[in-house]
C-alpha positions as CSV (number, residue, x, y, z in Angstrom):
1,M,213.3,-33.8,-120.9
2,A,211.4,-36.6,-119.2
3,N,209.6,-35.7,-116.1
4,M,210.2,-37.8,-112.9
5,E,207.4,-40.1,-113.5
6,D,208.6,-40.9,-117.0
7,R,212.2,-41.5,-115.9
8,E,211.1,-43.8,-113.2
9,S,209.0,-45.8,-115.4
10,I,211.9,-46.0,-117.9
11,Y,214.2,-47.4,-115.2
12,G,211.8,-49.5,-113.8
13,S,211.1,-51.4,-117.0
14,N,214.8,-52.5,-116.9
15,Y,213.8,-54.9,-114.0
16,S,210.3,-56.6,-114.8
17,Q,207.3,-56.3,-116.9
18,S,205.3,-57.7,-114.1
19,S,203.3,-55.6,-111.6
20,V,205.3,-57.0,-108.5
21,P,208.2,-54.8,-107.7
22,V,211.6,-56.1,-108.1
23,T,214.6,-55.0,-105.5
24,P,217.3,-54.0,-107.6
25,P,220.3,-56.6,-107.4
26,G,222.8,-54.5,-105.7
27,L,220.4,-53.3,-103.1
28,E,219.0,-56.9,-102.3
29,A,222.7,-58.3,-101.9
30,I,223.3,-55.7,-99.2
31,Y,219.7,-56.2,-97.6
32,T,220.8,-59.9,-97.5
33,E,223.7,-59.4,-95.6
34,C,222.2,-57.2,-92.9
35,R,219.2,-59.7,-92.6
36,R,222.0,-62.1,-91.9
37,L,223.6,-59.8,-89.0
38,Y,220.3,-58.5,-87.8
39,P,217.4,-61.3,-88.4
40,D,215.4,-60.1,-85.9
41,Q,215.2,-56.7,-87.5
42,P,214.2,-57.2,-91.0
43,N,212.6,-53.7,-91.5
44,P,215.1,-51.2,-89.6
45,L,214.4,-47.6,-89.6
46,Q,215.8,-45.8,-92.6
47,V,216.7,-42.3,-93.7
48,T,215.8,-41.8,-97.4
49,A,216.6,-39.2,-99.6
50,L,213.5,-37.4,-100.6
51,V,214.5,-36.9,-104.4
52,K,216.9,-39.7,-105.3
53,Y,220.0,-38.8,-106.7
54,W,219.6,-40.3,-110.1
55,L,216.3,-38.1,-110.4
56,G,218.3,-34.8,-109.5
57,G,218.3,-34.9,-105.9
58,P,221.6,-33.6,-103.9
59,D,221.9,-36.7,-101.7
60,P,223.9,-39.7,-103.2
61,L,222.8,-42.3,-100.8
62,D,219.5,-43.8,-101.6
63,Y,219.1,-45.1,-98.2
64,I,220.8,-45.3,-94.7
65,S,219.7,-48.1,-92.4
66,M,219.9,-47.7,-88.8
67,Y,220.0,-51.0,-86.6
68,A,219.9,-51.4,-82.9
69,H,222.9,-53.6,-81.8
70,P,222.7,-55.1,-78.2
71,G,226.5,-55.1,-77.7
72,D,228.6,-57.7,-75.7
73,E,229.5,-56.9,-72.1
74,N,231.9,-59.6,-72.0
75,R,233.7,-58.6,-75.1
76,G,233.7,-54.8,-74.1
77,I,231.1,-54.1,-76.8
78,P,228.6,-51.4,-75.7
79,P,224.9,-51.3,-76.9
80,H,225.2,-49.0,-79.9
81,W,223.4,-47.9,-83.3
82,H,224.8,-49.3,-86.5
83,Y,224.2,-47.3,-89.7
84,I,224.9,-48.8,-93.1
85,S,224.6,-46.7,-96.6
86,Y,223.0,-47.7,-100.0
87,G,224.3,-45.8,-102.8
88,L,228.1,-45.8,-103.2
89,S,228.0,-49.0,-104.6
90,D,226.0,-49.8,-107.7
91,L,222.5,-50.7,-106.3
92,H,220.6,-50.8,-109.7
93,G,222.9,-51.9,-112.6
94,D,221.2,-50.1,-115.4
95,G,223.5,-47.1,-115.5
96,R,221.4,-44.4,-113.8
97,V,224.0,-43.5,-111.3
98,H,227.1,-45.8,-112.0
99,D,229.0,-45.9,-115.3
100,H,229.8,-49.5,-116.2
101,S,232.7,-48.8,-117.8
102,F,234.7,-48.8,-114.5
103,R,233.9,-52.4,-114.1
104,L,236.2,-55.2,-114.8
105,N,235.3,-58.6,-116.2
106,G,232.2,-60.1,-114.5
107,T,231.8,-59.4,-111.0
108,D,235.5,-59.2,-110.1
109,G,235.5,-55.6,-110.4
110,P,234.0,-53.0,-107.7
111,S,230.4,-52.5,-107.7
112,G,230.1,-48.5,-108.3
113,F,232.8,-47.0,-106.2
114,G,233.2,-50.4,-104.5
115,F,232.3,-49.5,-101.0
116,E,229.6,-48.4,-98.6
117,L,229.9,-46.5,-95.3
118,T,229.0,-47.7,-91.9
119,F,229.1,-45.9,-88.4
120,R,228.9,-47.5,-84.9
121,L,227.4,-44.8,-82.4
122,K,227.3,-45.7,-78.6
123,R,223.7,-45.7,-77.5
124,E,222.8,-43.6,-74.9
125,P,221.1,-44.9,-71.6
126,G,217.4,-45.1,-72.4
127,E,217.9,-44.0,-76.0
128,T,214.9,-45.7,-78.1
129,N,215.6,-43.9,-81.4
130,P,218.9,-43.5,-83.4
131,P,220.0,-40.1,-83.9
132,T,220.0,-39.2,-87.5
133,W,222.8,-36.7,-87.8
134,P,225.2,-39.6,-88.5
135,A,223.3,-40.1,-91.7
136,T,223.9,-36.6,-92.8
137,L,227.4,-37.1,-92.0
138,M,227.3,-39.9,-94.3
139,Q,225.5,-38.1,-97.1
140,A,228.2,-35.3,-96.8
141,L,230.9,-38.0,-97.1
142,S,229.1,-39.4,-100.3
143,R,228.9,-36.0,-102.0
144,Y,232.6,-35.8,-101.6
145,V,233.1,-39.1,-103.1
146,F,230.9,-38.5,-106.0
147,Q,232.5,-35.0,-106.7
148,T,236.0,-35.9,-106.4
149,E,235.8,-39.7,-107.5
150,N,238.2,-40.3,-104.6
151,V,237.4,-43.7,-102.9
152,L,237.7,-44.0,-99.1
153,F,240.0,-46.8,-97.7
154,R,240.9,-48.4,-94.6
155,G,243.3,-46.2,-92.6
156,D,242.2,-42.8,-94.6
157,H,241.9,-39.9,-92.2
158,I,239.5,-36.9,-92.7
159,P,240.1,-33.6,-91.1
160,W,236.5,-32.2,-90.3
161,H,237.6,-29.6,-87.7
162,M,233.9,-29.5,-86.1
163,P,232.2,-31.9,-83.8
164,L,230.6,-34.7,-85.8
165,D,227.1,-34.0,-84.3
166,G,227.3,-30.2,-83.8
167,S,227.8,-30.2,-80.2
168,E,230.6,-29.3,-78.1
169,S,232.6,-32.6,-78.4
170,R,235.9,-33.2,-78.7
171,I,235.0,-35.9,-81.5
172,Q,235.8,-33.6,-84.6
173,H,237.6,-35.8,-87.1
174,M,237.3,-39.1,-88.7
175,L,239.5,-42.1,-89.5
176,M,238.2,-45.1,-91.7
177,A,238.3,-48.8,-91.0
178,E,237.0,-52.0,-91.9
179,D,233.7,-52.7,-90.3
180,A,233.9,-55.5,-87.6
181,Q,231.0,-57.6,-88.9
182,L,230.3,-56.6,-92.4
183,L,233.1,-58.4,-94.4
184,P,233.3,-57.9,-98.2
185,I,230.6,-59.2,-100.6
186,T,230.0,-60.1,-104.2
187,T,227.1,-58.7,-105.5
188,P,225.7,-59.4,-109.2
189,L,227.2,-56.1,-109.9
190,G,230.7,-56.3,-108.4
191,C,232.5,-56.4,-105.1
192,V,231.4,-54.1,-102.1
193,N,233.8,-53.5,-99.1
194,F,232.0,-51.8,-95.9
195,V,234.3,-48.7,-94.9
196,Q,233.5,-47.9,-91.1
197,I,233.4,-44.1,-90.0
198,I,235.5,-43.6,-86.3
199,G,235.2,-40.5,-84.8
200,V,238.5,-39.2,-83.5
201,C,239.9,-36.1,-81.5
202,G,242.3,-33.7,-83.0
203,E,245.2,-35.3,-81.1
204,E,244.3,-38.8,-82.7
205,L,244.2,-37.3,-86.0
206,C,247.3,-35.8,-85.9
207,A,249.0,-39.2,-84.8
208,A,247.4,-40.8,-88.0
209,Q,248.7,-38.0,-90.1
210,H,252.4,-38.3,-88.7
211,W,252.5,-42.0,-88.4
212,T,250.0,-44.4,-89.7
213,G,245.9,-44.5,-89.8
214,P,246.1,-48.4,-89.2
215,G,248.5,-47.9,-86.3
216,V,246.2,-45.4,-84.5
217,I,243.3,-47.3,-85.2
218,E,244.9,-50.2,-83.3
219,L,245.6,-48.2,-80.3
220,I,242.1,-47.0,-80.6
221,R,240.8,-50.7,-80.8
222,S,242.7,-51.5,-77.4
223,I,240.8,-49.2,-75.3
224,P,237.2,-50.0,-74.9
225,C,236.3,-46.5,-73.8
226,A,237.7,-45.0,-76.9
227,G,236.2,-47.4,-79.5
228,G,236.9,-50.8,-78.4
229,P,237.4,-53.8,-80.5
230,W,234.5,-52.9,-82.9
231,L,235.5,-48.9,-83.0
232,I,232.6,-47.7,-81.6
233,T,232.3,-43.9,-81.5
234,D,231.2,-42.2,-78.1
235,M,230.6,-38.5,-79.0
236,R,230.8,-38.1,-75.0
237,R,234.3,-39.3,-74.8
238,G,236.4,-36.5,-73.1
239,E,239.8,-37.8,-73.2
240,T,242.1,-38.9,-76.1
241,I,243.8,-42.2,-75.9
242,F,247.0,-40.4,-75.2
243,E,245.4,-38.9,-72.0
244,I,244.2,-42.5,-71.1
245,E,247.4,-44.2,-72.0
246,P,250.4,-41.6,-71.9
247,H,252.5,-44.2,-73.3
248,F,250.8,-44.4,-76.5
249,Q,252.7,-41.1,-77.2
250,D,255.9,-43.1,-77.2
251,R,254.5,-45.8,-79.3
252,V,253.6,-43.0,-82.0
253,D,256.9,-41.4,-81.9
254,T,258.8,-44.8,-82.0
255,G,256.8,-45.7,-85.0
256,I,257.4,-42.6,-86.9
257,E,261.0,-43.0,-86.1
258,T,261.6,-46.7,-87.3
259,E,258.7,-47.0,-89.8
260,G,258.2,-43.3,-91.0
261,S,255.1,-42.2,-92.3
262,N,252.5,-43.8,-94.9
263,L,251.2,-40.5,-95.6
264,S,252.6,-39.2,-99.0
265,G,250.5,-36.1,-99.4
266,V,248.1,-33.6,-98.2
267,N,245.7,-31.4,-99.7
268,S,246.1,-28.1,-98.4
269,R,246.7,-24.1,-98.9
270,C,250.1,-23.7,-100.4
271,S,251.9,-22.0,-103.1
272,W,255.2,-21.1,-104.4
273,E,257.2,-18.5,-106.4
274,E,260.5,-17.8,-107.8
275,P,261.5,-14.4,-106.2
276,G,262.1,-12.0,-108.7
277,D,260.5,-13.9,-111.6
278,G,259.1,-12.4,-114.5
279,G,255.5,-12.7,-114.1
280,D,254.3,-13.1,-117.8
281,D,257.2,-15.4,-118.8
282,F,256.8,-17.3,-115.3
283,Y,256.4,-20.4,-117.5
284,N,258.7,-19.6,-120.6
285,E,260.3,-23.0,-121.7
286,D,264.1,-23.4,-121.7
287,E,264.7,-26.4,-124.4
288,K,268.6,-26.6,-123.1
289,E,267.4,-27.1,-119.4
290,N,264.7,-29.6,-120.5
291,R,267.0,-31.6,-122.3
292,M,269.5,-31.5,-119.3
293,L,266.5,-32.8,-116.9
294,E,265.6,-35.5,-119.5
295,E,269.4,-36.7,-119.5
296,R,269.7,-36.6,-115.8
297,R,266.5,-38.6,-115.4
298,N,267.3,-41.3,-117.6
299,S,270.8,-41.6,-115.8
300,N,269.4,-42.0,-112.5
301,N,270.1,-45.3,-110.5
302,E,267.4,-47.3,-111.1
303,E,267.8,-49.2,-107.8
304,R,266.9,-46.0,-105.9
305,P,263.5,-45.5,-104.6
306,Q,261.3,-43.6,-107.2
307,I,258.2,-41.2,-107.6
308,S,256.3,-43.9,-109.4
309,D,254.2,-43.4,-112.6
310,F,251.3,-43.8,-110.6
311,D,252.1,-41.1,-108.4
312,S,252.9,-38.8,-111.0
313,E,249.8,-39.4,-112.9
314,Q,247.6,-39.2,-109.6
315,I,249.2,-35.6,-109.1
316,K,248.8,-34.5,-112.6
317,A,245.2,-35.8,-112.9
318,T,244.2,-34.0,-109.6
319,L,245.8,-30.7,-111.0
320,K,243.9,-31.3,-114.4
321,R,240.7,-31.7,-112.6
322,G,241.0,-29.2,-109.4
323,L,239.6,-30.0,-106.2
324,N,236.0,-29.5,-105.4
325,G,234.9,-30.3,-101.9
326,S,231.4,-30.3,-100.3
327,R,233.1,-28.4,-97.5
328,P,235.5,-25.8,-99.2
329,G,238.5,-25.2,-96.5
330,H,237.4,-28.0,-94.4
331,F,236.6,-31.5,-96.0
332,A,238.1,-30.5,-99.2
333,R,241.7,-30.8,-97.8
334,R,241.2,-34.5,-97.1
335,D,244.7,-36.1,-96.9
336,F,245.6,-38.6,-99.5
337,D,247.9,-41.7,-99.5
338,Y,249.7,-43.1,-102.6
339,D,251.9,-45.4,-101.0
340,N,249.6,-48.6,-101.2
341,G,250.0,-49.5,-104.8
342,N,247.0,-51.8,-104.7
343,R,244.5,-48.8,-104.3
344,L,242.9,-47.4,-106.6
345,Q,242.7,-43.9,-105.4
346,S,240.4,-42.0,-108.2
347,R,238.4,-43.7,-111.1
348,K,239.0,-40.2,-112.9
349,Q,241.0,-40.6,-116.2
350,S,244.7,-39.4,-115.5
351,F,246.5,-37.9,-118.5
352,D,250.1,-38.1,-120.1
353,S,251.8,-34.5,-119.6
354,T,253.8,-35.1,-122.9
355,A,251.1,-36.5,-125.1
356,S,247.7,-35.6,-124.1
357,S,246.2,-32.5,-125.8
358,D,243.5,-31.7,-123.4
359,G,245.8,-31.3,-120.3
360,P,246.8,-27.7,-119.3
361,T,249.5,-26.7,-121.6
362,D,251.5,-25.2,-118.7
363,L,251.9,-29.0,-117.4
364,L,254.2,-29.5,-120.6
365,R,256.8,-27.0,-119.4
366,T,259.5,-27.9,-117.3
367,R,262.5,-25.6,-116.0
368,C,264.9,-25.1,-113.1
369,L,264.7,-22.4,-110.8
370,E,267.6,-20.3,-109.1
371,S,265.6,-19.9,-105.7
372,V,262.4,-20.5,-104.5
373,H,259.8,-19.3,-101.8
374,L,257.2,-21.5,-100.6
375,K,253.9,-20.6,-98.6
376,F,252.1,-22.7,-96.5
377,N,248.9,-22.1,-94.2
378,L,249.6,-23.0,-90.7
379,E,247.8,-26.1,-90.9
380,A,249.9,-27.4,-93.8
381,G,252.9,-25.9,-92.3
382,S,252.4,-28.0,-89.1
383,L,252.8,-30.9,-91.5
384,L,256.3,-30.1,-92.4
385,P,258.1,-31.9,-89.6
386,L,256.2,-35.0,-90.5
387,A,257.2,-34.4,-94.4
388,L,261.0,-34.2,-93.2
389,K,261.2,-36.9,-90.3
390,G,258.4,-39.3,-91.4
391,R,259.1,-39.2,-94.9
392,L,262.4,-37.7,-96.6
393,K,264.5,-39.1,-93.9
394,H,263.1,-42.5,-94.9
395,G,264.1,-41.9,-98.5
396,R,260.4,-41.1,-99.5
397,H,258.7,-38.1,-101.2
398,F,255.8,-35.8,-99.7
399,T,253.3,-33.7,-101.8
400,F,251.5,-30.4,-100.6
401,M,248.7,-30.1,-103.1
402,S,246.6,-27.1,-103.3
403,A,242.9,-27.1,-102.6
404,L,242.2,-23.8,-104.0
405,N,244.2,-24.1,-107.4
406,D,246.4,-26.1,-109.6
407,T,249.5,-25.7,-107.3
408,A,251.6,-28.7,-106.2
409,I,254.8,-28.8,-104.0
410,T,256.6,-32.1,-104.1
411,L,259.7,-32.5,-101.2
412,V,262.1,-35.4,-102.5
413,S,265.3,-36.8,-100.8
414,T,268.3,-37.6,-102.8
415,S,267.4,-41.3,-103.0
416,V,263.9,-40.8,-104.8
417,N,264.5,-41.6,-108.2
418,G,262.2,-40.4,-111.2
419,S,262.3,-36.6,-109.8
420,I,262.8,-33.7,-112.1
421,A,265.4,-32.3,-109.4
422,D,268.8,-33.1,-108.5
423,E,271.4,-31.9,-106.5
424,N,273.0,-29.6,-108.8
425,H,269.5,-28.4,-109.6
426,P,267.1,-28.7,-106.4
427,F,264.2,-26.7,-107.6
428,A,262.6,-27.8,-110.9
429,A,259.0,-26.9,-111.9
430,H,256.6,-28.9,-114.2
431,G,254.2,-26.0,-115.0
432,P,252.3,-25.5,-111.5
433,W,254.2,-28.7,-110.1
434,L,257.4,-27.8,-108.1
435,Q,259.5,-30.1,-106.9
436,V,262.2,-29.4,-104.3
437,L,265.2,-31.6,-103.7
438,L,266.5,-31.8,-99.9
439,T,270.0,-33.2,-99.7
440,D,270.6,-35.3,-96.0
441,D,272.8,-32.6,-94.4
442,F,270.0,-29.9,-95.3
443,L,267.1,-32.1,-93.8
444,D,268.9,-32.3,-90.7
445,E,269.3,-28.4,-90.5
446,M,265.9,-27.8,-91.5
447,I,264.5,-30.2,-88.9
448,C,266.2,-28.1,-86.2
449,D,265.3,-24.9,-87.7
450,I,261.6,-25.6,-87.9
451,E,261.1,-27.5,-84.6
452,E,258.7,-24.8,-83.3
453,L,256.1,-26.0,-86.0
454,C,255.7,-29.0,-83.9
455,S,253.7,-26.9,-81.8
456,P,251.9,-24.7,-84.1
457,D,249.4,-23.5,-81.5
458,E,252.2,-21.6,-80.0
459,M,253.5,-20.1,-83.0
460,L,252.9,-16.6,-84.1
461,C,252.1,-16.3,-87.8
462,P,253.4,-15.0,-90.2
463,K,256.5,-16.8,-89.7
464,T,259.5,-17.0,-92.3
465,F,262.0,-19.7,-92.3
466,S,265.3,-18.7,-94.6
467,W,268.1,-20.4,-95.8
468,P,269.9,-18.1,-98.0
469,E,272.9,-20.0,-98.9
470,R,270.5,-22.6,-100.0
471,R,268.4,-20.0,-101.9
472,L,265.3,-21.5,-99.9
473,C,262.5,-19.4,-98.2
474,I,259.4,-20.8,-96.2
475,T,256.6,-18.6,-95.1
476,V,253.9,-20.1,-92.7
477,L,251.0,-17.8,-92.6
478,S,247.8,-17.7,-90.4
479,D,245.1,-20.2,-91.4
480,E,242.6,-17.1,-91.6
481,V,244.8,-15.3,-94.3
């Protein structure tokens, strides 16, 4: 195995045979864009990975530049620090980090993961040097992206469950937006978008989960002290946007009622079982039921909304690879959204459950169940009202995917096509993936019965909701269990 000096020599030889160092093409493209924004700061302060990721170091970002932005009082933009990452996109172009097989023709495809992170932190009076904790946060997010290959997009929301700077701040979660100044660029190695981190309170995260991330971002943008037009994070902010502007809650509630939610699933702690199932023969295949399911699937009305092949392949691919986050139990439960068909949620290869030989064998077996017991931790259970009101009531589906194992639970309405469950057989399992079909009348009943989940902090766990005539039972457990 080559030592570090040998490897640097090998990689360096790909650029030039001269003694003059040549800046890698991807790195130079981002430097050029930053010099355009900050011509008076050609050499900004940087946080640098001591041992580069491609030499075995733990931090995927080679550099994080930190610029001092003076702000613009007339536009409601306060002085702030602007952090910009280098490493999620392909900086080098020689395969040391990013596999070129993911690129499309020429420079039309994404460079590396296709984006870099940015962060804008309000500058405190008299502060002369930028805090470095945002760089640590950006490295943690980057490790998650490299480990899961899940790409971050505008509108994504990330539960973090602790102050971003380790203080007592209410800013404990994140939303993702487009950077106000850094527009997408095309480098010699592909396209790069700049995705800005926004620090938010728990109530704002909840609103983004129940409604839409972009909708909440626009509300934040309209309040200068909450973020303003450039979405600048103020770790000293003590009020949520709903405390500053109480009528915003009505806007969110109306949005959920009229538009529904664009969140189609969440990574969580969940499980399911068939009461009285036989343990070892839990996945025994029933060929007759499989044929019935296939016939029903083929006879479905094609005009109905459907679980697309993209949704199904993403769920099955995630079940195949498992979920390994950098912060088990917290960041690994990042919410995911499959509604935008233009998004590439993951670069990992998915597989066809009916043809692939390297997928889990239990994904090949489908069967109907007589009854089902669902179990969720409190955080996941608190999203059940969202799933019913914001998704199924609008003819959509919602998936709970376990962050601990290969379990997945998809709730579908009767208007969703492509499901393996139907009104005569509302519970159908495809290996560890369970689909539960809820009829319109049952939806209304469930929404009323689980109303207390809308105020999870006031609920005592464990709490069981049971519908014996529907042969369905749901238990919500404490997050600590």
